[in-house]
All heavy atoms as a GROMACS GRO file, in nm:
protein
  621
    1MET      N    1  13.410   6.799   3.793
    1MET     CA    2  13.389   6.943   3.809
    1MET      C    3  13.284   6.990   3.710
    1MET      O    4  13.291   6.963   3.592
    1MET     CB    5  13.522   7.014   3.785
    1MET     CG    6  13.511   7.164   3.788
    1MET     SD    7  13.673   7.238   3.771
    1MET     CE    8  13.642   7.346   3.636
    2THR      N    9  13.187   7.056   3.758
    2THR     CA   10  13.082   7.106   3.669
    2THR      C   11  13.123   7.240   3.609
    2THR      O   12  13.183   7.323   3.674
    2THR     CB   13  12.947   7.116   3.742
    2THR    OG1   14  12.849   7.154   3.646
    2THR    CG2   15  12.949   7.213   3.855
    3ARG      N   16  13.089   7.256   3.486
    3ARG     CA   17  13.119   7.381   3.415
    3ARG      C   18  12.989   7.448   3.372
    3ARG      O   19  12.987   7.524   3.277
    3ARG     CB   20  13.206   7.352   3.294
    3ARG     CG   21  13.342   7.296   3.330
    3ARG     CD   22  13.420   7.260   3.204
    3ARG     NE   23  13.550   7.210   3.240
    3ARG     CZ   24  13.578   7.081   3.262
    3ARG    NH1   25  13.484   6.991   3.256
    3ARG    NH2   26  13.700   7.044   3.293
    4GLN      N   27  12.881   7.415   3.441
    4GLN     CA   28  12.749   7.462   3.400
    4GLN      C   29  12.737   7.614   3.398
    4GLN      O   30  12.651   7.667   3.330
    4GLN     CB   31  12.641   7.400   3.487
    4GLN     CG   32  12.630   7.250   3.470
    4GLN     CD   33  12.614   7.207   3.325
    4GLN    OE1   34  12.537   7.265   3.250
    4GLN    NE2   35  12.689   7.107   3.285
    5PHE      N   36  12.821   7.685   3.470
    5PHE     CA   37  12.812   7.831   3.468
    5PHE      C   38  12.847   7.885   3.330
    5PHE      O   39  12.820   8.001   3.300
    5PHE     CB   40  12.903   7.893   3.575
    5PHE     CG   41  13.050   7.873   3.550
    5PHE    CD1   42  13.122   7.967   3.480
    5PHE    CD2   43  13.115   7.759   3.597
    5PHE    CE1   44  13.258   7.947   3.455
    5PHE    CE2   45  13.250   7.740   3.574
    5PHE     CZ   46  13.322   7.834   3.502
    6ARG      N   47  12.903   7.802   3.243
    6ARG     CA   48  12.935   7.846   3.107
    6ARG      C   49  12.818   7.823   3.010
    6ARG      O   50  12.825   7.862   2.895
    6ARG     CB   51  13.060   7.775   3.058
    6ARG     CG   52  13.183   7.804   3.142
    6ARG     CD   53  13.306   7.742   3.083
    6ARG     NE   54  13.364   7.828   2.982
    6ARG     CZ   55  13.463   7.914   3.003
    6ARG    NH1   56  13.512   7.929   3.123
    6ARG    NH2   57  13.512   7.985   2.904
    7ILE      N   58  12.713   7.760   3.059
    7ILE     CA   59  12.594   7.731   2.977
    7ILE      C   60  12.480   7.815   3.031
    7ILE      O   61  12.461   7.826   3.152
    7ILE     CB   62  12.554   7.582   2.986
    7ILE    CG1   63  12.673   7.490   2.953
    7ILE    CG2   64  12.433   7.552   2.898
    7ILE    CD1   65  12.722   7.498   2.812
    8GLU      N   66  12.401   7.873   2.940
    8GLU     CA   67  12.286   7.951   2.986
    8GLU      C   68  12.164   7.922   2.899
    8GLU      O   69  12.176   7.883   2.785
    8GLU     CB   70  12.317   8.101   2.986
    8GLU     CG   71  12.334   8.163   2.849
    8GLU     CD   72  12.365   8.313   2.855
    8GLU    OE1   73  12.359   8.372   2.963
    8GLU    OE2   74  12.394   8.369   2.749
    9TRP      N   75  12.047   7.942   2.960
    9TRP     CA   76  11.918   7.933   2.891
    9TRP      C   77  11.855   8.070   2.901
    9TRP      O   78  11.844   8.125   3.011
    9TRP     CB   79  11.825   7.835   2.960
    9TRP     CG   80  11.862   7.692   2.950
    9TRP    CD1   81  11.816   7.604   2.858
    9TRP    CD2   82  11.947   7.618   3.037
    9TRP    NE1   83  11.868   7.480   2.883
    9TRP    CE2   84  11.950   7.487   2.992
    9TRP    CE3   85  12.022   7.652   3.149
    9TRP    CZ2   86  12.024   7.388   3.054
    9TRP    CZ3   87  12.096   7.553   3.211
    9TRP    CH2   88  12.096   7.424   3.164
   10ASN      N   89  11.813   8.122   2.788
   10ASN     CA   90  11.744   8.250   2.787
   10ASN      C   91  11.637   8.240   2.680
   10ASN      O   92  11.669   8.216   2.563
   10ASN     CB   93  11.842   8.364   2.755
   10ASN     CG   94  11.778   8.500   2.755
   10ASN    OD1   95  11.658   8.515   2.736
   10ASN    ND2   96  11.860   8.602   2.774
   11PRO      N   97  11.511   8.258   2.715
   11PRO     CA   98  11.404   8.243   2.616
   11PRO      C   99  11.418   8.340   2.499
   11PRO      O  100  11.362   8.317   2.393
   11PRO     CB  101  11.277   8.270   2.695
   11PRO     CG  102  11.315   8.309   2.831
   11PRO     CD  103  11.462   8.290   2.848
   12LYS      N  104  11.496   8.446   2.516
   12LYS     CA  105  11.515   8.543   2.409
   12LYS      C  106  11.635   8.511   2.320
   12LYS      O  107  11.660   8.582   2.223
   12LYS     CB  108  11.532   8.683   2.469
   12LYS     CG  109  11.410   8.730   2.544
   12LYS     CD  110  11.430   8.866   2.604
   12LYS     CE  111  11.307   8.909   2.682
   12LYS     NZ  112  11.323   9.037   2.747
   13VAL      N  113  11.709   8.406   2.354
   13VAL     CA  114  11.827   8.369   2.276
   13VAL      C  115  11.808   8.227   2.223
   13VAL      O  116  11.788   8.133   2.300
   13VAL     CB  117  11.956   8.376   2.361
   13VAL    CG1  118  12.076   8.330   2.282
   13VAL    CG2  119  11.977   8.517   2.415
   14CYS      N  120  11.811   8.212   2.092
   14CYS     CA  121  11.800   8.080   2.027
   14CYS      C  122  11.680   8.000   2.076
   14CYS      O  123  11.690   7.880   2.102
   14CYS     CB  124  11.930   8.001   2.044
   14CYS     SG  125  12.070   8.077   1.961
   15ASN      N  126  11.568   8.069   2.092
   15ASN     CA  127  11.443   8.004   2.134
   15ASN      C  128  11.455   7.929   2.266
   15ASN      O  129  11.390   7.828   2.287
   15ASN     CB  130  11.391   7.911   2.024
   15ASN     CG  131  11.350   7.986   1.901
   15ASN    OD1  132  11.290   8.092   1.910
   15ASN    ND2  133  11.384   7.932   1.784
   16GLY      N  134  11.543   7.976   2.353
   16GLY     CA  135  11.556   7.916   2.484
   16GLY      C  136  11.641   7.791   2.490
   16GLY      O  137  11.650   7.726   2.593
   17LYS      N  138  11.705   7.756   2.379
   17LYS     CA  139  11.795   7.641   2.380
   17LYS      C  140  11.917   7.674   2.464
   17LYS      O  141  11.959   7.789   2.470
   17LYS     CB  142  11.840   7.606   2.237
   17LYS     CG  143  11.729   7.556   2.148
   17LYS     CD  144  11.783   7.525   2.012
   17LYS     CE  145  11.670   7.478   1.920
   17LYS     NZ  146  11.720   7.452   1.784
   18PRO      N  147  11.979   7.573   2.525
   18PRO     CA  148  12.102   7.602   2.600
   18PRO      C  149  12.212   7.647   2.504
   18PRO      O  150  12.233   7.586   2.398
   18PRO     CB  151  12.136   7.469   2.666
   18PRO     CG  152  12.050   7.366   2.605
   18PRO     CD  153  11.938   7.435   2.534
   19VAL      N  154  12.278   7.756   2.540
   19VAL     CA  155  12.385   7.813   2.457
   19VAL      C  156  12.508   7.834   2.544
   19VAL      O  157  12.501   7.835   2.667
   19VAL     CB  158  12.344   7.948   2.394
   19VAL    CG1  159  12.227   7.932   2.299
   19VAL    CG2  160  12.315   8.053   2.498
   20ILE      N  161  12.621   7.853   2.477
   20ILE     CA  162  12.742   7.892   2.547
   20ILE      C  163  12.720   8.036   2.595
   20ILE      O  164  12.684   8.123   2.515
   20ILE     CB  165  12.865   7.883   2.455
   20ILE    CG1  166  12.880   7.742   2.396
   20ILE    CG2  167  12.991   7.927   2.529
   20ILE    CD1  168  12.894   7.631   2.496
   21LYS      N  169  12.740   8.057   2.723
   21LYS     CA  170  12.711   8.187   2.785
   21LYS      C  171  12.781   8.300   2.710
   21LYS      O  172  12.897   8.291   2.674
   21LYS     CB  173  12.755   8.186   2.931
   21LYS     CG  174  12.709   8.308   3.007
   21LYS     CD  175  12.739   8.293   3.154
   21LYS     CE  176  12.676   8.409   3.230
   21LYS     NZ  177  12.679   8.387   3.373
   22GLY      N  178  12.704   8.407   2.684
   22GLY     CA  179  12.757   8.525   2.617
   22GLY      C  180  12.765   8.512   2.466
   22GLY      O  181  12.816   8.601   2.400
   23THR      N  182  12.713   8.400   2.413
   23THR     CA  183  12.713   8.380   2.268
   23THR      C  184  12.573   8.338   2.224
   23THR      O  185  12.483   8.322   2.306
   23THR     CB  186  12.812   8.269   2.224
   23THR    OG1  187  12.757   8.140   2.257
   23THR    CG2  188  12.948   8.286   2.289
   24ARG      N  189  12.559   8.319   2.095
   24ARG     CA  190  12.436   8.261   2.040
   24ARG      C  191  12.468   8.123   1.983
   24ARG      O  192  12.401   8.076   1.891
   24ARG     CB  193  12.378   8.354   1.933
   24ARG     CG  194  12.338   8.491   1.989
   24ARG     CD  195  12.275   8.580   1.885
   24ARG     NE  196  12.147   8.530   1.839
   24ARG     CZ  197  12.030   8.541   1.902
   24ARG    NH1  198  12.024   8.603   2.017
   24ARG    NH2  199  11.920   8.493   1.850
   25ILE      N  200  12.569   8.059   2.039
   25ILE     CA  201  12.611   7.927   1.991
   25ILE      C  202  12.543   7.820   2.077
   25ILE      O  203  12.576   7.803   2.194
   25ILE     CB  204  12.764   7.911   1.999
   25ILE    CG1  205  12.833   8.019   1.919
   25ILE    CG2  206  12.805   7.772   1.950
   25ILE    CD1  207  12.984   8.025   1.940
   26PRO      N  208  12.448   7.746   2.017
   26PRO     CA  209  12.380   7.642   2.093
   26PRO      C  210  12.476   7.528   2.131
   26PRO      O  211  12.566   7.492   2.053
   26PRO     CB  212  12.273   7.590   1.997
   26PRO     CG  213  12.255   7.699   1.896
   26PRO     CD  214  12.390   7.764   1.884
   27VAL      N  215  12.456   7.472   2.248
   27VAL     CA  216  12.534   7.357   2.290
   27VAL      C  217  12.522   7.245   2.187
   27VAL      O  218  12.619   7.177   2.157
   27VAL     CB  219  12.486   7.309   2.430
   27VAL    CG1  220  12.546   7.175   2.466
   27VAL    CG2  221  12.519   7.415   2.535
   28SER      N  222  12.403   7.230   2.130
   28SER     CA  223  12.381   7.122   2.032
   28SER      C  224  12.472   7.137   1.911
   28SER      O  225  12.515   7.036   1.854
   28SER     CB  226  12.235   7.118   1.990
   28SER     OG  227  12.198   7.240   1.928
   29ILE      N  228  12.504   7.258   1.870
   29ILE     CA  229  12.593   7.279   1.756
   29ILE      C  230  12.734   7.234   1.790
   29ILE      O  231  12.801   7.168   1.710
   29ILE     CB  232  12.593   7.428   1.712
   29ILE    CG1  233  12.456   7.467   1.656
   29ILE    CG2  234  12.704   7.457   1.613
   29ILE    CD1  235  12.417   7.394   1.530
   30VAL      N  236  12.779   7.267   1.911
   30VAL     CA  237  12.912   7.224   1.954
   30VAL      C  238  12.919   7.072   1.955
   30VAL      O  239  13.013   7.012   1.900
   30VAL     CB  240  12.946   7.283   2.093
   30VAL    CG1  241  13.080   7.228   2.143
   30VAL    CG2  242  12.948   7.435   2.090
   31LEU      N  243  12.818   7.008   2.012
   31LEU     CA  244  12.815   6.861   2.018
   31LEU      C  245  12.807   6.799   1.880
   31LEU      O  246  12.875   6.700   1.850
   31LEU     CB  247  12.697   6.815   2.104
   31LEU     CG  248  12.701   6.858   2.250
   31LEU    CD1  249  12.570   6.822   2.319
   31LEU    CD2  250  12.821   6.801   2.323
   32GLU      N  251  12.726   6.858   1.793
   32GLU     CA  252  12.713   6.808   1.656
   32GLU      C  253  12.846   6.814   1.582
   32GLU      O  254  12.885   6.719   1.514
   32GLU     CB  255  12.607   6.889   1.582
   32GLU     CG  256  12.587   6.847   1.438
   32GLU     CD  257  12.484   6.934   1.368
   32GLU    OE1  258  12.408   7.006   1.434
   32GLU    OE2  259  12.483   6.931   1.244
   33GLN      N  260  12.915   6.925   1.595
   33GLN     CA  261  13.044   6.942   1.528
   33GLN      C  262  13.145   6.838   1.577
   33GLN      O  263  13.218   6.778   1.497
   33GLN     CB  264  13.099   7.083   1.552
   33GLN     CG  265  13.015   7.194   1.492
   33GLN     CD  266  13.029   7.201   1.342
   33GLN    OE1  267  13.139   7.200   1.290
   33GLN    NE2  268  12.918   7.210   1.273
   34ILE      N  269  13.150   6.815   1.708
   34ILE     CA  270  13.241   6.715   1.763
   34ILE      C  271  13.203   6.576   1.712
   34ILE      O  272  13.290   6.498   1.673
   34ILE     CB  273  13.240   6.720   1.917
   34ILE    CG1  274  13.304   6.851   1.964
   34ILE    CG2  275  13.311   6.600   1.976
   34ILE    CD1  276  13.288   6.879   2.111
   35ALA      N  277  13.074   6.546   1.710
   35ALA     CA  278  13.026   6.416   1.661
   35ALA      C  279  13.064   6.394   1.515
   35ALA      O  280  13.087   6.280   1.473
   35ALA     CB  281  12.875   6.404   1.680
   36GLU      N  282  13.071   6.501   1.438
   36GLU     CA  283  13.107   6.490   1.297
   36GLU      C  284  13.258   6.480   1.276
   36GLU      O  285  13.304   6.470   1.163
   36GLU     CB  286  13.051   6.610   1.219
   36GLU     CG  287  12.900   6.604   1.205
   36GLU     CD  288  12.842   6.724   1.130
   36GLU    OE1  289  12.919   6.808   1.081
   36GLU    OE2  290  12.718   6.731   1.123
   37GLY      N  291  13.333   6.485   1.385
   37GLY     CA  292  13.476   6.467   1.376
   37GLY      C  293  13.557   6.594   1.363
   37GLY      O  294  13.677   6.589   1.337
   38ILE      N  295  13.491   6.708   1.383
   38ILE     CA  296  13.563   6.835   1.378
   38ILE      C  297  13.655   6.842   1.500
   38ILE      O  298  13.612   6.815   1.612
   38ILE     CB  299  13.465   6.954   1.380
   38ILE    CG1  300  13.365   6.945   1.265
   38ILE    CG2  301  13.538   7.088   1.381
   38ILE    CD1  302  13.425   6.953   1.128
   39SER      N  303  13.781   6.877   1.478
   39SER     CA  304  13.874   6.886   1.590
   39SER      C  305  13.841   7.007   1.676
   39SER      O  306  13.780   7.104   1.630
   39SER     CB  307  14.018   6.898   1.540
   39SER     OG  308  14.042   7.027   1.486
   40TRP      N  309  13.883   7.001   1.801
   40TRP     CA  310  13.861   7.114   1.890
   40TRP      C  311  13.928   7.238   1.835
   40TRP      O  312  13.872   7.348   1.841
   40TRP     CB  313  13.915   7.083   2.030
   40TRP     CG  314  13.830   6.990   2.110
   40TRP    CD1  315  13.748   6.891   2.063
   40TRP    CD2  316  13.819   6.987   2.250
   40TRP    NE1  317  13.689   6.827   2.167
   40TRP    CE2  318  13.730   6.882   2.283
   40TRP    CE3  319  13.877   7.060   2.353
   40TRP    CZ2  320  13.697   6.851   2.414
   40TRP    CZ3  321  13.844   7.029   2.484
   40TRP    CH2  322  13.755   6.926   2.514
   41ASP      N  323  14.048   7.222   1.780
   41ASP     CA  324  14.119   7.338   1.725
   41ASP      C  325  14.041   7.401   1.609
   41ASP      O  326  14.031   7.523   1.600
   41ASP     CB  327  14.260   7.300   1.679
   41ASP     CG  328  14.353   7.271   1.796
   41ASP    OD1  329  14.332   7.328   1.906
   41ASP    OD2  330  14.447   7.192   1.778
   42ASP      N  331  13.985   7.317   1.522
   42ASP     CA  332  13.905   7.370   1.411
   42ASP      C  333  13.778   7.437   1.462
   42ASP      O  334  13.736   7.540   1.410
   42ASP     CB  335  13.871   7.260   1.310
   42ASP     CG  336  13.990   7.218   1.227
   42ASP    OD1  337  14.091   7.293   1.222
   42ASP    OD2  338  13.984   7.109   1.166
   43LEU      N  339  13.718   7.377   1.562
   43LEU     CA  340  13.597   7.434   1.621
   43LEU      C  341  13.627   7.572   1.680
   43LEU      O  342  13.551   7.667   1.659
   43LEU     CB  343  13.543   7.340   1.729
   43LEU     CG  344  13.405   7.364   1.785
   43LEU    CD1  345  13.299   7.363   1.676
   43LEU    CD2  346  13.372   7.259   1.889
   44LEU      N  347  13.739   7.583   1.749
   44LEU     CA  348  13.778   7.712   1.807
   44LEU      C  349  13.811   7.814   1.699
   44LEU      O  350  13.787   7.934   1.716
   44LEU     CB  351  13.898   7.692   1.901
   44LEU     CG  352  13.866   7.611   2.027
   44LEU    CD1  353  13.996   7.572   2.098
   44LEU    CD2  354  13.774   7.686   2.120
   45GLU      N  355  13.864   7.768   1.589
   45GLU     CA  356  13.894   7.857   1.478
   45GLU      C  357  13.765   7.903   1.409
   45GLU      O  358  13.751   8.021   1.372
   45GLU     CB  359  13.984   7.786   1.376
   45GLU     CG  360  14.035   7.876   1.265
   45GLU     CD  361  14.131   7.804   1.174
   45GLU    OE1  362  14.219   7.731   1.224
   45GLU    OE2  363  14.118   7.821   1.050
   46ASP      N  364  13.670   7.811   1.393
   46ASP     CA  365  13.543   7.843   1.327
   46ASP      C  366  13.455   7.934   1.413
   46ASP      O  367  13.374   8.011   1.361
   46ASP     CB  368  13.465   7.716   1.293
   46ASP     CG  369  13.532   7.634   1.184
   46ASP    OD1  370  13.620   7.687   1.114
   46ASP    OD2  371  13.496   7.514   1.171
   47TYR      N  372  13.468   7.921   1.544
   47TYR     CA  373  13.389   8.001   1.638
   47TYR      C  374  13.486   8.071   1.734
   47TYR      O  375  13.510   8.024   1.846
   47TYR     CB  376  13.292   7.913   1.718
   47TYR     CG  377  13.189   7.842   1.632
   47TYR    CD1  378  13.212   7.713   1.586
   47TYR    CD2  379  13.071   7.906   1.598
   47TYR    CE1  380  13.117   7.648   1.508
   47TYR    CE2  381  12.976   7.842   1.520
   47TYR     CZ  382  13.000   7.713   1.475
   47TYR     OH  383  12.907   7.649   1.398
   48PRO      N  384  13.545   8.183   1.691
   48PRO     CA  385  13.649   8.248   1.771
   48PRO      C  386  13.604   8.292   1.911
   48PRO      O  387  13.689   8.310   1.999
   48PRO     CB  388  13.690   8.370   1.688
   48PRO     CG  389  13.609   8.369   1.564
   48PRO     CD  390  13.518   8.251   1.568
   49GLU      N  391  13.475   8.305   1.934
   49GLU     CA  392  13.429   8.344   2.067
   49GLU      C  393  13.429   8.227   2.166
   49GLU      O  394  13.412   8.247   2.286
   49GLU     CB  395  13.291   8.411   2.061
   49GLU     CG  396  13.181   8.326   2.002
   49GLU     CD  397  13.165   8.337   1.851
   49GLU    OE1  398  13.264   8.328   1.776
   49GLU    OE2  399  13.052   8.351   1.805
   50LEU      N  400  13.449   8.105   2.114
   50LEU     CA  401  13.454   7.987   2.201
   50LEU      C  402  13.592   7.974   2.265
   50LEU      O  403  13.693   8.014   2.208
   50LEU     CB  404  13.429   7.859   2.121
   50LEU     CG  405  13.287   7.822   2.085
   50LEU    CD1  406  13.286   7.690   2.010
   50LEU    CD2  407  13.199   7.814   2.206
   51GLU      N  408  13.593   7.911   2.382
   51GLU     CA  409  13.716   7.875   2.451
   51GLU      C  410  13.712   7.724   2.477
   51GLU      O  411  13.604   7.664   2.477
   51GLU     CB  412  13.728   7.950   2.583
   51GLU     CG  413  13.733   8.100   2.566
   51GLU     CD  414  13.735   8.174   2.700
   51GLU    OE1  415  13.748   8.107   2.806
   51GLU    OE2  416  13.723   8.296   2.697
   52ARG      N  417  13.826   7.665   2.503
   52ARG     CA  418  13.831   7.522   2.532
   52ARG      C  419  13.737   7.484   2.648
   52ARG      O  420  13.672   7.380   2.643
   52ARG     CB  421  13.972   7.476   2.565
   52ARG     CG  422  14.059   7.469   2.443
   52ARG     CD  423  14.192   7.399   2.468
   52ARG     NE  424  14.265   7.391   2.344
   52ARG     CZ  425  14.248   7.300   2.250
   52ARG    NH1  426  14.157   7.207   2.267
   52ARG    NH2  427  14.319   7.301   2.140
   53GLU      N  428  13.730   7.568   2.749
   53GLU     CA  429  13.642   7.541   2.862
   53GLU      C  430  13.495   7.537   2.820
   53GLU      O  431  13.414   7.467   2.881
   53GLU     CB  432  13.663   7.642   2.974
   53GLU     CG  433  13.792   7.619   3.051
   53GLU     CD  434  13.797   7.483   3.121
   53GLU    OE1  435  13.700   7.447   3.190
   53GLU    OE2  436  13.900   7.415   3.106
   54ASP      N  437  13.459   7.611   2.715
   54ASP     CA  438  13.321   7.608   2.664
   54ASP      C  439  13.291   7.472   2.602
   54ASP      O  440  13.181   7.418   2.619
   54ASP     CB  441  13.299   7.719   2.560
   54ASP     CG  442  13.313   7.857   2.617
   54ASP    OD1  443  13.275   7.877   2.735
   54ASP    OD2  444  13.362   7.946   2.546
   55ILE      N  445  13.387   7.417   2.529
   55ILE     CA  446  13.368   7.285   2.468
   55ILE      C  447  13.354   7.180   2.579
   55ILE      O  448  13.266   7.094   2.574
   55ILE     CB  449  13.483   7.251   2.372
   55ILE    CG1  450  13.487   7.352   2.257
   55ILE    CG2  451  13.468   7.108   2.319
   55ILE    CD1  452  13.609   7.341   2.168
   56LYS      N  453  13.440   7.189   2.679
   56LYS     CA  454  13.430   7.096   2.792
   56LYS      C  455  13.295   7.110   2.861
   56LYS      O  456  13.234   7.011   2.902
   56LYS     CB  457  13.543   7.123   2.891
   56LYS     CG  458  13.680   7.086   2.839
   56LYS     CD  459  13.787   7.123   2.939
   56LYS     CE  460  13.926   7.100   2.884
   56LYS     NZ  461  14.030   7.143   2.982
   57ALA      N  462  13.247   7.234   2.874
   57ALA     CA  463  13.118   7.257   2.937
   57ALA      C  464  13.005   7.194   2.856
   57ALA      O  465  12.912   7.138   2.913
   57ALA     CB  466  13.093   7.407   2.954
   58ALA      N  467  13.013   7.202   2.724
   58ALA     CA  468  12.911   7.140   2.639
   58ALA      C  469  12.910   6.989   2.658
   58ALA      O  470  12.803   6.926   2.667
   58ALA     CB  471  12.935   7.176   2.493
   59LEU      N  472  13.028   6.929   2.666
   59LEU     CA  473  13.036   6.784   2.687
   59LEU      C  474  12.986   6.746   2.826
   59LEU      O  475  12.914   6.647   2.841
   59LEU     CB  476  13.180   6.737   2.666
   59LEU     CG  477  13.231   6.747   2.522
   59LEU    CD1  478  13.381   6.724   2.517
   59LEU    CD2  479  13.158   6.649   2.432
   60ASP      N  480  13.022   6.825   2.925
   60ASP     CA  481  12.971   6.801   3.061
   60ASP      C  482  12.819   6.812   3.065
   60ASP      O  483  12.751   6.733   3.130
   60ASP     CB  484  13.030   6.900   3.161
   60ASP     CG  485  13.171   6.863   3.206
   60ASP    OD1  486  13.217   6.750   3.177
   60ASP    OD2  487  13.235   6.950   3.270
   61PHE      N  488  12.766   6.912   2.995
   61PHE     CA  489  12.622   6.933   2.990
   61PHE      C  490  12.554   6.808   2.934
   61PHE      O  491  12.453   6.761   2.989
   61PHE     CB  492  12.590   7.055   2.905
   61PHE     CG  493  12.443   7.080   2.888
   61PHE    CD1  494  12.371   7.148   2.984
   61PHE    CD2  495  12.376   7.034   2.776
   61PHE    CE1  496  12.235   7.170   2.970
   61PHE    CE2  497  12.240   7.055   2.760
   61PHE     CZ  498  12.170   7.123   2.857
   62ALA      N  499  12.608   6.755   2.825
   62ALA     CA  500  12.550   6.635   2.764
   62ALA      C  501  12.557   6.517   2.859
   62ALA      O  502  12.459   6.444   2.877
   62ALA     CB  503  12.622   6.604   2.633
   63ARG      N  504  12.672   6.498   2.923
   63ARG     CA  505  12.689   6.387   3.017
   63ARG      C  506  12.592   6.400   3.134
   63ARG      O  507  12.523   6.304   3.170
   63ARG     CB  508  12.832   6.382   3.069
   63ARG     CG  509  12.856   6.268   3.167
   63ARG     CD  510  12.992   6.275   3.234
   63ARG     NE  511  13.025   6.406   3.289
   63ARG     CZ  512  12.978   6.454   3.404
   63ARG    NH1  513  12.894   6.384   3.476
   63ARG    NH2  514  13.015   6.574   3.447
   64GLU      N  515  12.586   6.519   3.192
   64GLU     CA  516  12.498   6.539   3.307
   64GLU      C  517  12.351   6.524   3.268
   64GLU      O  518  12.270   6.476   3.347
   64GLU     CB  519  12.525   6.674   3.372
   64GLU     CG  520  12.659   6.677   3.444
   64GLU     CD  521  12.693   6.811   3.504
   64GLU    OE1  522  12.608   6.903   3.505
   64GLU    OE2  523  12.807   6.825   3.551
   65SER      N  524  12.317   6.563   3.146
   65SER     CA  525  12.179   6.545   3.099
   65SER      C  526  12.145   6.397   3.091
   65SER      O  527  12.036   6.355   3.130
   65SER     CB  528  12.160   6.610   2.963
   65SER     OG  529  12.174   6.749   2.972
   66LEU      N  530  12.238   6.317   3.042
   66LEU     CA  531  12.216   6.172   3.033
   66LEU      C  532  12.214   6.106   3.170
   66LEU      O  533  12.139   6.011   3.192
   66LEU     CB  534  12.323   6.107   2.946
   66LEU     CG  535  12.311   6.138   2.798
   66LEU    CD1  536  12.433   6.085   2.724
   66LEU    CD2  537  12.184   6.080   2.740
   67ASP      N  538  12.296   6.156   3.261
   67ASP     CA  539  12.298   6.100   3.397
   67ASP      C  540  12.163   6.115   3.466
   67ASP      O  541  12.130   6.036   3.553
   67ASP     CB  542  12.405   6.169   3.482
   67ASP     CG  543  12.545   6.119   3.451
   67ASP    OD1  544  12.558   6.017   3.380
   67ASP    OD2  545  12.642   6.182   3.498
   68HIS      N  546  12.085   6.212   3.426
   68HIS     CA  547  11.956   6.238   3.490
   68HIS      C  548  11.839   6.192   3.404
   68HIS      O  549  11.728   6.238   3.421
   68HIS     CB  550  11.942   6.386   3.524
   68HIS     CG  551  12.048   6.435   3.619
   68HIS    ND1  552  12.096   6.361   3.723
   68HIS    CD2  553  12.116   6.548   3.623
   68HIS    CE1  554  12.188   6.427   3.788
   68HIS    NE2  555  12.203   6.543   3.730
   69THR      N  556  11.868   6.101   3.312
   69THR     CA  557  11.765   6.049   3.223
   69THR      C  558  11.735   5.904   3.261
   69THR      O  559  11.826   5.825   3.282
   69THR     CB  560  11.812   6.053   3.076
   69THR    OG1  561  11.840   6.187   3.042
   69THR    CG2  562  11.707   5.999   2.982
   70GLU      N  563  11.608   5.875   3.270
   70GLU     CA  564  11.569   5.737   3.299
   70GLU      C  565  11.527   5.672   3.170
   70GLU      O  566  11.440   5.724   3.097
   70GLU     CB  567  11.452   5.736   3.400
   70GLU     CG  568  11.411   5.598   3.440
   70GLU     CD  569  11.301   5.600   3.544
   70GLU    OE1  570  11.302   5.688   3.631
   70GLU    OE2  571  11.212   5.514   3.535
   71ILE      N  572  11.586   5.560   3.140
   71ILE     CA  573  11.554   5.488   3.017
   71ILE      C  574  11.473   5.365   3.056
   71ILE      O  575  11.513   5.287   3.142
   71ILE     CB  576  11.682   5.447   2.941
   71ILE    CG1  577  11.760   5.572   2.902
   71ILE    CG2  578  11.646   5.364   2.818
   71ILE    CD1  579  11.894   5.545   2.842
   72ARG      N  580  11.359   5.348   2.993
   72ARG     CA  581  11.272   5.235   3.020
   72ARG      C  582  11.252   5.154   2.894
   72ARG      O  583  11.249   5.208   2.784
   72ARG     CB  584  11.136   5.282   3.070
   72ARG     CG  585  11.144   5.357   3.200
   72ARG     CD  586  11.007   5.398   3.244
   72ARG     NE  587  11.015   5.483   3.362
   72ARG     CZ  588  10.912   5.525   3.428
   72ARG    NH1  589  10.791   5.491   3.388
   72ARG    NH2  590  10.926   5.601   3.534
   73GLU      N  591  11.234   5.026   2.910
   73GLU     CA  592  11.208   4.939   2.798
   73GLU      C  593  11.064   4.957   2.754
   73GLU      O  594  10.971   4.962   2.836
   73GLU     CB  595  11.231   4.794   2.840
   73GLU     CG  596  11.208   4.695   2.728
   73GLU     CD  597  11.235   4.552   2.772
   73GLU    OE1  598  11.277   4.531   2.887
   73GLU    OE2  599  11.211   4.462   2.692
   74ALA      N  600  11.044   4.973   2.625
   74ALA     CA  601  10.909   4.989   2.571
   74ALA      C  602  10.852   4.850   2.539
   74ALA      O  603  10.917   4.768   2.476
   74ALA     CB  604  10.913   5.073   2.445
   75HIS      N  605  10.733   4.827   2.587
   75HIS     CA  606  10.664   4.700   2.556
   75HIS      C  607  10.560   4.729   2.449
   75HIS      O  608  10.468   4.805   2.469
   75HIS     CB  609  10.596   4.644   2.683
   75HIS     CG  610  10.694   4.608   2.789
   75HIS    ND1  611  10.766   4.492   2.785
   75HIS    CD2  612  10.734   4.674   2.900
   75HIS    CE1  613  10.845   4.486   2.892
   75HIS    NE2  614  10.827   4.597   2.962
   76VAL      N  615  10.578   4.664   2.337
   76VAL     CA  616  10.490   4.687   2.225
   76VAL      C  617  10.396   4.573   2.208
   76VAL      O  618  10.421   4.461   2.226
   76VAL     CB  619  10.569   4.709   2.094
   76VAL    CG1  620  10.479   4.757   1.983
   76VAL    CG2  621  10.682   4.803   2.116
   0.00000   0.00000   0.00000
């Protein structure tokens, strides 16, 4: 299930980076916090405007971005 409706791009918000809709929280910050081992509960406490579905949307966004990426071997 895609949750992309929770992610938005607006050139006037955070220099056009994808953010959680209705906030100025970049998807990259949510992903970075999770990668650093911050629990979802702590993340929700630190960013009260976030909801669990927003975190899931950020993870879906990352997965879907990778699904549409072509990786090629570099010949040096």
